[in-house]
DOTORTOR-475031 format. One record per residue (C-alpha): residue number from 1; residue in one letter; x, y, z; chain. Coordinates in steps of 0.05 Angstrom, whole numbers, plus 5000, padded with zeros to 4 digits. Layout:
BEGIN
   num   residu     xx     yy     zz   chaine
   NUM        A      X      Y      Z        A
...
END
This chain:
BEGIN
   num   residu     xx     yy     zz   chaine
     1        M   4895   5505   4592        A
     2        P   4836   5489   4546        A
     3        S   4773   5527   4564        A
     4        H   4728   5468   4552        A
     5        A   4713   5409   4597        A
     6        P   4729   5338   4574        A
     7        G   4677   5311   4525        A
     8        P   4631   5251   4531        A
     9        I   4665   5190   4559        A
    10        D   4652   5117   4541        A
    11        L   4652   5087   4611        A
    12        A   4673   5019   4585        A
    13        R   4736   5049   4555        A
    14        L   4753   5082   4622        A
    15        Q   4742   5018   4659        A
    16        E   4787   4981   4611        A
    17        V   4844   5028   4626        A
    18        L   4834   5022   4702        A
    19        D   4824   4947   4702        A
    20        G   4890   4938   4667        A
    21        P   4924   4873   4646        A
    22        W   4891   4832   4701        A
    23        S   4820   4852   4682        A
    24        A   4799   4779   4681        A
    25        V   4816   4773   4755        A
    26        R   4776   4835   4770        A
    27        D   4716   4810   4729        A
    28        A   4719   4742   4763        A
    29        H   4712   4776   4831        A
    30        R   4654   4819   4808        A
    31        R   4618   4757   4781        A
    32        H   4630   4708   4837        A
    33        L   4630   4747   4902        A
    34        D   4558   4758   4922        A
    35        A   4524   4782   4986        A
    36        R   4549   4722   5025        A
    37        F   4619   4752   5025        A
    38        L   4599   4822   5050        A
    39        P   4612   4846   5121        A
    40        V   4558   4832   5173        A
    41        H   4543   4890   5221        A
    42        G   4537   4876   5295        A
    43        E   4575   4811   5297        A
    44        T   4615   4790   5358        A
    45        G   4688   4777   5347        A
    46        D   4678   4702   5351        A
    47        Q   4622   4705   5300        A
    48        A   4663   4747   5252        A
    49        R   4723   4701   5258        A
    50        A   4681   4639   5245        A
    51        R   4648   4671   5185        A
    52        I   4713   4694   5154        A
    53        T   4746   4626   5164        A
    54        R   4687   4593   5129        A
    55        L   4688   4643   5072        A
    56        L   4763   4633   5063        A
    57        A   4750   4561   5044        A
    58        E   4693   4582   4997        A
    59        L   4733   4631   4955        A
    60        P   4731   4606   4883        A
    61        V   4798   4582   4858        A
    62        E   4792   4623   4794        A
    63        L   4794   4688   4834        A
    64        G   4870   4684   4837        A
    65        T   4880   4695   4911        A
    66        S   4932   4639   4911        A
    67        A   4956   4652   4840        A
    68        A   5027   4670   4859        A
    69        F   5045   4599   4879        A
    70        P   5084   4557   4829        A
    71        T   5042   4522   4776        A
    72        E   5069   4453   4795        A
    73        Y   5036   4458   4863        A
    74        G   4969   4483   4839        A
    75        G   4983   4557   4832        A
    76        Q   4989   4599   4770        A
    77        S   5059   4630   4779        A
    78        D   5023   4696   4771        A
    79        V   5045   4747   4823        A
    80        G   5006   4804   4791        A
    81        A   4941   4765   4794        A
    82        S   4949   4751   4868        A
    83        I   4960   4825   4884        A
    84        V   4900   4847   4842        A
    85        A   4858   4793   4877        A
    86        S   4876   4825   4944        A
    87        E   4854   4893   4918        A
    88        M   4787   4864   4897        A
    89        L   4776   4828   4963        A
    90        A   4789   4894   4999        A
    91        Q   4727   4922   4966        A
    92        V   4685   4864   4991        A
    93        D   4710   4852   5062        A
    94        L   4776   4875   5089        A
    95        S   4778   4820   5142        A
    96        L   4773   4769   5086        A
    97        M   4827   4804   5048        A
    98        V   4874   4805   5108        A
    99        K   4859   4733   5127        A
   100        S   4874   4709   5057        A
   101        G   4936   4753   5055        A
   102        V   4963   4721   5118        A
   103        Q   4949   4651   5093        A
   104        W   4972   4656   5020        A
   105        G   5014   4719   5020        A
   106        L   5053   4719   5086        A
   107        F   5053   4646   5110        A
   108        G   5052   4612   5042        A
   109        G   5094   4666   5010        A
   110        A   5148   4657   5062        A
   111        V   5150   4582   5050        A
   112        V   5158   4593   4975        A
   113        A   5209   4649   4981        A
   114        L   5252   4625   5039        A
   115        G   5243   4549   5034        A
   116        T   5271   4498   4986        A
   117        R   5240   4441   4946        A
   118        R   5231   4394   5006        A
   119        H   5189   4447   5041        A
   120        H   5150   4461   4977        A
   121        D   5136   4388   4964        A
   122        A   5115   4375   5035        A
   123        Y   5070   4435   5049        A
   124        L   5051   4479   4989        A
   125        R   4992   4439   4963        A
   126        D   4959   4438   5031        A
   127        I   4974   4513   5041        A
   128        I   4943   4530   4974        A
   129        S   4881   4487   4986        A
   130        G   4872   4515   5056        A
   131        K   4879   4447   5089        A
   132        L   4939   4475   5127        A
   133        L   4926   4543   5158        A
   134        G   4986   4581   5182        A
   135        C   5013   4647   5207        A
   136        F   5073   4692   5200        A
   137        A   5108   4702   5267        A
   138        M   5157   4758   5256        A
   139        T   5136   4818   5298        A
   140        E   5154   4818   5372        A
   141        T   5124   4860   5428        A
   142        G   5190   4896   5438        A
   143        H   5214   4895   5366        A
   144        G   5162   4913   5314        A
   145        S   5198   4953   5261        A
   146        D   5269   4933   5280        A
   147        V   5264   4862   5255        A
   148        Q   5340   4853   5252        A
   149        Q   5343   4857   5328        A
   150        L   5290   4804   5344        A
   151        R   5302   4771   5411        A
   152        T   5272   4702   5399        A
   153        T   5328   4651   5392        A
   154        C   5334   4585   5355        A
   155        T   5397   4548   5377        A
   156        Y   5423   4486   5342        A
   157        D   5446   4424   5380        A
   158        P   5488   4377   5336        A
   159        R   5478   4319   5384        A
   160        T   5403   4316   5371        A
   161        Q   5405   4352   5304        A
   162        T   5349   4397   5327        A
   163        F   5339   4470   5342        A
   164        D   5316   4497   5409        A
   165        L   5266   4553   5397        A
   166        H   5258   4599   5456        A
   167        T   5225   4664   5478        A
   168        P   5274   4692   5529        A
   169        H   5228   4745   5558        A
   170        Q   5159   4776   5547        A
   171        A   5186   4831   5503        A
   172        A   5206   4776   5454        A
   173        R   5135   4749   5450        A
   174        K   5108   4744   5379        A
   175        D   5052   4794   5376        A
   176        Y   4993   4817   5332        A
   177        I   5000   4752   5292        A
   178        G   4942   4740   5244        A
   179        N   4914   4669   5243        A
   180        A   4948   4655   5310        A
   181        A   4892   4663   5361        A
   182        R   4844   4612   5330        A
   183        D   4862   4577   5265        A
   184        G   4937   4571   5253        A
   185        R   4966   4501   5257        A
   186        M   5037   4521   5236        A
   187        A   5077   4585   5237        A
   188        V   5135   4613   5199        A
   189        V   5176   4637   5259        A
   190        F   5232   4688   5252        A
   191        A   5288   4683   5304        A
   192        Q   5362   4692   5314        A
   193        L   5399   4630   5288        A
   194        I   5453   4607   5336        A
   195        T   5500   4549   5322        A
   196        G   5568   4533   5351        A
   197        G   5560   4591   5399        A
   198        R   5556   4642   5342        A
   199        R   5496   4683   5318        A
   200        H   5483   4685   5244        A
   201        G   5425   4735   5244        A
   202        V   5351   4727   5234        A
   203        H   5325   4665   5197        A
   204        A   5258   4631   5191        A
   205        W   5232   4562   5211        A
   206        L   5168   4524   5199        A
   207        V   5141   4508   5267        A
   208        P   5078   4468   5286        A
   209        I   5040   4506   5339        A
   210        R   4975   4466   5347        A
   211        D   4955   4393   5342        A
   212        A   4899   4366   5298        A
   213        Q   4847   4383   5351        A
   214        G   4870   4455   5355        A
   215        N   4906   4450   5421        A
   216        P   4973   4486   5431        A
   217        L   5032   4439   5426        A
   218        P   5079   4428   5486        A
   219        G   5121   4490   5499        A
   220        V   5077   4535   5456        A
   221        T   5034   4586   5491        A
   222        I   4981   4621   5449        A
   223        G   4939   4680   5470        A
   224        D   4889   4727   5438        A
   225        A   4911   4798   5421        A
   226        G   4843   4822   5447        A
   227        L   4792   4872   5422        A
   228        K   4814   4915   5363        A
   229        A   4788   4977   5328        A
   230        G   4771   4937   5265        A
   231        L   4784   4873   5226        A
   232        L   4742   4833   5274        A
   233        G   4745   4772   5229        A
   234        V   4820   4765   5235        A
   235        D   4844   4724   5295        A
   236        N   4905   4763   5316        A
   237        G   4943   4729   5372        A
   238        R   5007   4723   5413        A
   239        I   5056   4665   5415        A
   240        T   5113   4648   5462        A
   241        F   5159   4588   5458        A
   242        D   5189   4552   5518        A
   243        H   5248   4512   5491        A
   244        V   5208   4482   5434        A
   245        T   5246   4428   5395        A
   246        V   5247   4441   5320        A
   247        P   5277   4390   5271        A
   248        R   5337   4414   5231        A
   249        D   5300   4406   5165        A
   250        M   5246   4455   5186        A
   251        L   5295   4512   5177        A
   252        L   5274   4550   5114        A
   253        D   5344   4547   5086        A
   254        R   5345   4579   5018        A
   255        Y   5392   4633   5044        A
   256        G   5426   4597   5102        A
   257        Q   5440   4524   5115        A
   258        V   5460   4486   5178        A
   259        A   5495   4420   5167        A
   260        P   5484   4361   5214        A
   261        D   5549   4378   5251        A
   262        G   5524   4449   5263        A
   263        S   5568   4484   5211        A
   264        Y   5533   4543   5178        A
   265        S   5537   4563   5105        A
   266        S   5503   4614   5061        A
   267        P   5508   4638   4989        A
   268        I   5508   4708   5020        A
   269        E   5565   4716   5070        A
   270        N   5548   4783   5100        A
   271        D   5495   4776   5155        A
   272        S   5461   4843   5141        A
   273        R   5460   4834   5066        A
   274        R   5431   4764   5075        A
   275        F   5378   4791   5122        A
   276        F   5355   4846   5074        A
   277        T   5356   4797   5016        A
   278        M   5310   4751   5055        A
   279        L   5262   4807   5072        A
   280        G   5264   4832   5000        A
   281        T   5234   4767   4976        A
   282        L   5172   4782   5018        A
   283        V   5158   4850   4986        A
   284        R   5093   4825   4956        A
   285        G   5056   4834   5022        A
   286        R   5074   4907   5025        A
   287        V   5051   4918   4953        A
   288        S   4985   4883   4969        A
   289        V   4971   4926   5030        A
   290        G   4982   4990   4991        A
   291        G   4936   4965   4935        A
   292        A   4883   4943   4985        A
   293        A   4884   5011   5019        A
   294        S   4872   5045   4952        A
   295        A   4817   4996   4935        A
   296        A   4781   5014   5000        A
   297        T   4791   5087   4984        A
   298        K   4757   5078   4917        A
   299        S   4697   5047   4952        A
   300        A   4692   5105   5001        A
   301        L   4698   5157   4945        A
   302        T   4645   5121   4904        A
   303        I   4597   5124   4963        A
   304        A   4611   5198   4978        A
   305        V   4607   5220   4905        A
   306        R   4543   5182   4890        A
   307        Y   4512   5209   4953        A
   308        G   4534   5280   4935        A
   309        D   4500   5272   4868        A
   310        I   4432   5258   4898        A
   311        R   4433   5294   4965        A
   312        R   4409   5366   4964        A
   313        Q   4421   5419   5017        A
   314        F   4401   5492   5020        A
   315        G   4370   5531   4963        A
   316        T   4387   5593   4923        A
   317        P   4341   5653   4916        A
   318        G   4287   5639   4865        A
   319        A   4306   5567   4855        A
   320        D   4254   5512   4857        A
   321        R   4300   5460   4885        A
   322        E   4358   5457   4935        A
   323        V   4430   5451   4911        A
   324        L   4465   5384   4902        A
   325        L   4523   5374   4950        A
   326        N   4570   5361   4892        A
   327        D   4554   5429   4862        A
   328        Y   4586   5466   4921        A
   329        L   4658   5487   4911        A
   330        A   4674   5468   4983        A
   331        H   4649   5397   4970        A
   332        Q   4688   5393   4905        A
   333        R   4750   5416   4942        A
   334        K   4741   5357   4988        A
   335        L   4726   5302   4938        A
   336        L   4759   5318   4872        A
   337        P   4832   5328   4895        A
   338        A   4825   5264   4936        A
   339        L   4797   5229   4875        A
   340        A   4853   5255   4831        A
   341        T   4904   5230   4881        A
   342        T   4870   5162   4882        A
   343        Y   4876   5159   4807        A
   344        A   4949   5177   4811        A
   345        Y   4963   5122   4862        A
   346        H   4923   5073   4819        A
   347        F   4972   5083   4761        A
   348        A   5032   5081   4807        A
   349        Q   5007   5017   4838        A
   350        A   4994   4986   4770        A
   351        E   5065   5002   4748        A
   352        L   5093   4973   4812        A
   353        V   5052   4909   4806        A
   354        A   5075   4899   4735        A
   355        A   5148   4909   4754        A
   356        L   5143   4861   4813        A
   357        H   5108   4810   4770        A
   358        D   5163   4812   4718        A
   359        A   5218   4810   4771        A
   360        Q   5190   4749   4807        A
   361        R   5167   4711   4746        A
   362        G   5234   4678   4732        A
   363        D   5279   4632   4772        A
   364        G   5343   4665   4751        A
   365        P   5391   4706   4795        A
   366        V   5361   4767   4829        A
   367        D   5382   4834   4801        A
   368        E   5402   4869   4866        A
   369        H   5394   4938   4838        A
   370        Q   5325   4922   4811        A
   371        Q   5306   4889   4877        A
   372        R   5327   4950   4917        A
   373        E   5288   4996   4871        A
   374        L   5226   4952   4878        A
   375        E   5232   4950   4954        A
   376        S   5240   5025   4958        A
   377        R   5181   5039   4913        A
   378        A   5137   4988   4949        A
   379        A   5155   5020   5016        A
   380        G   5142   5091   4993        A
   381        L   5077   5075   4957        A
   382        K   5050   5033   5014        A
   383        A   5061   5092   5062        A
   384        A   5030   5142   5014        A
   385        Q   4969   5099   4997        A
   386        T   4953   5079   5068        A
   387        W   4959   5150   5095        A
   388        H   4916   5174   5036        A
   389        A   4864   5120   5053        A
   390        T   4861   5143   5126        A
   391        R   4852   5216   5106        A
   392        T   4804   5204   5048        A
   393        I   4757   5154   5082        A
   394        Q   4750   5204   5140        A
   395        L   4737   5259   5089        A
   396        C   4683   5216   5056        A
   397        R   4652   5202   5123        A
   398        E   4646   5276   5136        A
   399        A   4621   5289   5065        A
   400        C   4562   5244   5080        A
   401        G   4545   5280   5145        A
   402        G   4513   5241   5201        A
   403        A   4493   5186   5153        A
   404        G   4567   5172   5142        A
   405        Y   4573   5153   5216        A
   406        L   4523   5096   5211        A
   407        A   4551   5026   5202        A
   408        E   4497   5011   5150        A
   409        N   4531   5061   5104        A
   410        R   4597   5023   5104        A
   411        L   4644   5082   5116        A
   412        P   4656   5069   5190        A
   413        G   4676   4998   5175        A
   414        L   4723   5020   5119        A
   415        K   4755   5071   5166        A
   416        A   4764   5022   5224        A
   417        D   4790   4964   5181        A
   418        T   4841   5005   5142        A
   419        D   4868   5045   5201        A
   420        V   4919   4992   5219        A
   421        F   4947   4992   5148        A
   422        T   4990   5053   5166        A
   423        T   5031   5008   5212        A
   424        F   5015   4939   5182        A
   425        E   5071   4910   5138        A
   426        G   5117   4965   5163        A
   427        D   5105   5030   5201        A
   428        N   5097   5085   5150        A
   429        T   5148   5132   5182        A
   430        V   5200   5076   5184        A
   431        L   5184   5058   5111        A
   432        L   5196   5130   5089        A
   433        Q   5263   5129   5125        A
   434        M   5279   5066   5086        A
   435        V   5262   5103   5021        A
   436        A   5307   5161   5040        A
   437        K   5364   5115   5059        A
   438        G   5356   5081   4992        A
   439        L   5364   5147   4956        A
   440        L   5426   5163   4998        A
   441        T   5454   5094   4982        A
   442        G   5455   5114   4909        A
   443        Y   5505   5168   4927        A
   444        R   5545   5124   4974        A
   445        D   5553   5068   4923        A
   446        E   5581   5116   4872        A
   447        F   5622   5164   4914        A
   448        G   5640   5127   4978        A
   449        S   5627   5147   5051        A
   450        L   5593   5211   5073        A
   451        D   5658   5246   5091        A
   452        G   5692   5227   5026        A
   453        W   5645   5258   4975        A
   454        G   5684   5320   4959        A
   455        R   5650   5382   4930        A
   456        A   5575   5388   4936        A
   457        S   5571   5413   4865        A
   458        F   5601   5348   4840        A
   459        V   5548   5308   4876        A
   460        A   5493   5354   4851        A
   461        D   5516   5344   4779        A
   462        Q   5506   5269   4785        A
   463        V   5437   5269   4817        A
   464        R   5395   5260   4755        A
   465        E   5425   5194   4734        A
   466        M   5438   5170   4804        A
   467        V   5372   5181   4838        A
   468        L   5317   5200   4789        A
   469        E   5306   5131   4762        A
   470        R   5243   5118   4722        A
   471        T   5208   5053   4706        A
   472        A   5162   5076   4651        A
   473        A   5158   5128   4595        A
   474        R   5229   5151   4608        A
   475        S   5238   5184   4540        A
   476        L   5170   5218   4542        A
   477        I   5181   5247   4611        A
   478        Q   5251   5272   4594        A
   479        R   5224   5302   4529        A
   480        L   5169   5339   4566        A
   481        I   5217   5367   4618        A
   482        S   5268   5388   4565        A
   483        A   5214   5426   4527        A
   484        V   5200   5473   4586        A
   485        P   5224   5544   4572        A
   486        G   5279   5571   4616        A
   487        R   5236   5628   4644        A
   488        D   5183   5601   4691        A
   489        E   5133   5655   4675        A
   490        E   5133   5634   4601        A
   491        V   5098   5568   4614        A
   492        A   5029   5551   4640        A
   493        V   5021   5513   4705        A
   494        T   4982   5460   4667        A
   495        D   5042   5446   4622        A
   496        R   5060   5374   4638        A
   497        G   5134   5387   4630        A
   498        W   5131   5444   4680        A
   499        Q   5095   5400   4730        A
   500        L   5145   5344   4722        A
   501        K   5203   5392   4728        A
   502        V   5175   5422   4793        A
   503        F   5167   5353   4824        A
   504        E   5237   5332   4801        A
   505        D   5269   5396   4824        A
   506        R   5237   5392   4893        A
   507        E   5262   5322   4904        A
   508        R   5332   5338   4880        A
   509        H   5337   5401   4923        A
   510        L   5313   5365   4985        A
   511        L   5361   5308   4974        A
   512        E   5420   5353   4963        A
   513        G   5402   5392   5025        A
   514        A   5398   5328   5066        A
   515        I   5466   5306   5041        A
   516        R   5497   5373   5059        A
   517        R   5468   5369   5129        A
   518        L   5491   5297   5137        A
   519        R   5561   5315   5114        A
   520        G   5562   5374   5162        A
   521        G   5540   5328   5219        A
   522        A   5594   5277   5200        A
   523        N   5646   5332   5207        A
   524        T   5623   5355   5276        A
   525        K   5592   5292   5307        A
   526        K   5633   5236   5276        A
   527        D   5633   5199   5342        A
   528        H   5557   5202   5348        A
   529        P   5528   5169   5285        A
   530        F   5458   5166   5315        A
   531        D   5456   5241   5326        A
   532        I   5480   5253   5255        A
   533        F   5419   5220   5225        A
   534        N   5370   5238   5280        A
   535        D   5384   5312   5271        A
   536        V   5361   5309   5199        A
   537        Q   5305   5257   5206        A
   538        D   5251   5307   5188        A
   539        H   5290   5327   5126        A
   540        L   5299   5254   5105        A
   541        L   5224   5242   5111        A
   542        A   5210   5302   5067        A
   543        V   5259   5274   5015        A
   544        A   5222   5208   5014        A
   545        A   5154   5241   5008        A
   546        A   5178   5283   4950        A
   547        H   5207   5221   4917        A
   548        V   5140   5185   4922        A
   549        D   5104   5246   4894        A
   550        R   5150   5246   4834        A
   551        V   5147   5173   4817        A
   552        T   5071   5175   4825        A
   553        L   5064   5233   4777        A
   554        E   5110   5199   4727        A
   555        A   5069   5135   4731        A
   556        F   5006   5175   4719        A
   557        V   5037   5208   4658        A
   558        A   5059   5140   4631        A
   559        G   4988   5113   4642        A
   560        I   4958   5170   4603        A
   561        E   5007   5161   4546        A
   562        S   4987   5088   4539        A
   563        T   4912   5102   4539        A
   564        P   4884   5089   4470        A
   565        D   4817   5125   4474        A
   566        P   4826   5200   4460        A
   567        A   4767   5223   4503        A
   568        V   4790   5181   4562        A
   569        Q   4861   5206   4552        A
   570        E   4837   5278   4555        A
   571        L   4797   5265   4618        A
   572        L   4856   5231   4652        A
   573        S   4900   5289   4631        A
   574        R   4855   5338   4668        A
   575        V   4854   5292   4729        A
   576        C   4929   5290   4726        A
   577        D   4932   5366   4724        A
   578        L   4889   5367   4787        A
   579        Y   4934   5317   4822        A
   580        A   4998   5353   4804        A
   581        L   4972   5422   4822        A
   582        S   4941   5397   4886        A
   583        V   5010   5373   4908        A
   584        V   5041   5439   4887        A
   585        E   4986   5477   4924        A
   586        S   4998   5437   4988        A
   587        N   5072   5451   4984        A
   588        K   5067   5525   4967        A
   589        G   5104   5545   5030        A
   590        W   5166   5506   5012        A
   591        L   5163   5526   4939        A
   592        L   5157   5599   4956        A
   593        E   5212   5596   5008        A
   594        H   5260   5565   4959        A
   595        G   5242   5610   4900        A
   596        R   5208   5557   4859        A
   597        L   5143   5597   4857        A
   598        T   5130   5671   4853        A
   599        P   5073   5699   4895        A
   600        A   5034   5714   4832        A
   601        R   5043   5644   4805        A
   602        S   5024   5615   4873        A
   603        K   4958   5653   4871        A
   604        A   4947   5632   4799        A
   605        I   4952   5559   4818        A
   606        T   4894   5564   4866        A
   607        S   4853   5596   4811        A
   608        V   4871   5542   4762        A
   609        V   4854   5487   4812        A
   610        N   4785   5518   4822        A
   611        S   4776   5520   4746        A
   612        L   4795   5447   4741        A
   613        L   4743   5430   4794        A
   614        K   4689   5463   4751        A
   615        E   4714   5427   4689        A
   616        L   4713   5360   4724        A
   617        R   4648   5368   4761        A
   618        P   4606   5340   4704        A
   619        Q   4652   5279   4702        A
   620        L   4653   5267   4777        A
   621        R   4605   5209   4776        A
   622        T   4640   5180   4714        A
   623        L   4706   5181   4750        A
   624        V   4681   5138   4808        A
   625        D   4640   5094   4762        A
   626        G   4704   5078   4726        A
   627        F   4726   5040   4788        A
   628        A   4669   4992   4772        A
   629        V   4654   4975   4845        A
   630        P   4590   4934   4842        A
   631        A   4531   4968   4878        A
   632        A   4521   4905   4919        A
   633        W   4592   4910   4945        A
   634        L   4581   4981   4968        A
   635        D   4525   4954   5012        A
   636        C   4506   5026   5030        A
   637        A   4437   5043   5057        A
   638        I   4438   5117   5037        A
   639        L   4449   5098   4965        A
   640        R   4391   5050   4967        A
   641        E   4344   5097   5004        A
   642        E   4360   5162   4968        A
   643        P   4316   5151   4906        A
   644        D   4256   5145   4952        A
   645        R   4278   5208   4989        A
   646        Q   4284   5245   4923        A
   647        E   4213   5227   4904        A
   648        T   4189   5254   4971        A
   649        M   4231   5317   4961        A
   650        A   4200   5328   4892        A
   651        A   4131   5322   4923        A
   652        H   4149   5375   4975        A
   653        D   4177   5420   4920        A
   654        A   4114   5413   4878        A
   655        A   4072   5432   4939        A
   656        G   4114   5494   4950        A
   657        D   4143   5466   5015        A
   658        P   4217   5487   5019        A
   659        R   4234   5441   5076        A
   660        T   4283   5385   5066        A
   661        V   4267   5313   5083        A
   662        P   4301   5298   5150        A
   663        A   4365   5259   5144        A
END
């Protein structure tokens, strides 16, 4: 590893790299969203909801919040712009971000993805303009993650050519639905389609739920979800249906059609495959939530790092001034690895957004393999980014001491508003299981059922091509890995190829181990399929986490490779080292147990991490400034007050008074 720290950085070049291809969307938000759009402390729930609804209508069109809609209806057919717009709104007000996400991402997005031209012609313009506010009624009280088993029914009657939408019991009540308690006039409702006495699985309908005056329509009961930990400006509610009549043409029938006589047809015959195809079209919401969580994390880190660069605490013998918080190794150990991980997720998110944008830009047939890969990556990154946000925002709160607990310093609001993201748009644990099952599917598709795979060595030989798919810099990453010497001790831990190889090897070993355990379970518990998977659930979650770690590191490496400025590239390379070695350090136990690290090398990694912290300390402020979060958006009292405090501190120092100014 070089002995020198990265040189001077042109902040504009760093910002260009981080802003990426949708920099114009980011700049538009920074220019147009002023103090009117910031959170208001001390509001009641009703006040917050009214304010957010008003601001939703005031969002400038050029921001791109509704950019994903087709151009012919007033959108821009730009999926990437809409996701980046969500990230930017998350740095302003998370309630506004969620409210807009429900309106234009979930509600409007479902109409686009699941409906056909008659639905688009009738409703999209009003959805885009905000004249028609709606909600996305999927989750039920008794079935949150297991959407395929929803209990709400929608039964077709050929005599009236209408559906009967019904909530059979309270566990089937639609719950936690954004835009439902106050503003929604229509809902995309997911229910079991029944016609001719046969179920055809979960489908979606456009259902009016309120009249023009805002009163619930006959048969529709709407309630408020009640007080929440955060997101006060979002009107989450509950909806039940008592035999509500829905016209036949309100079925969003892109993937399933019901003829006037009640006969059912679909371009996808298998019910399960059809269901997952339908859900796959809605993946944009999951990508947006992950990006918004990372955006909030960037705001929190910016506050904590800037505060640590001006807040002093304790002195050293003979020193005239106390020590800056950011100069303490313990403080660097808190902030810098979290910052490096945030950078890593930034590049992984950017790669995912670009891939999703390309996949959804055309009207041609869906590439099922590509769709499955996108869904898996979106699920895994959403889980990783939202958990990282929860941990890091709490860490930043603590790094700011008691001041971090005050609402005026923004961190409590960020913590409360992002907390639900770990279960919003999919519970993180369930999402990681989905990632693991996707990896296992790669084996199943190639080799058949679990009990028909044959020798474990044959499976292991195929894993590189089958599972370790890459979306960027394939040749570079393979070249780096191939250049690693055979003997581990011959390569430095900062060698990029060694890092990539460790991440790849960990994922492969965990996956092969899970397969062996599943095959063993299939041999001994073939009549109990639940037990087979339940017995290795912890192992499957570890596989998924290792997979996300690998694709994140590879995306970071690809981002560095495409960075044109040499100084910025060098800085990002050091940050990437810190990310990679932080992951290795946190997984030392497993790596030692499985012979991937020697004790000596394990100790050396801690030493190298500490050296990296010293190298990056002078660039700590630069790294958060690269996020380009406007000072007004941070809306943080301690950052406004601290210059005055420093002047008072200097006066005390000049007078020989060693006391600190009270916090």
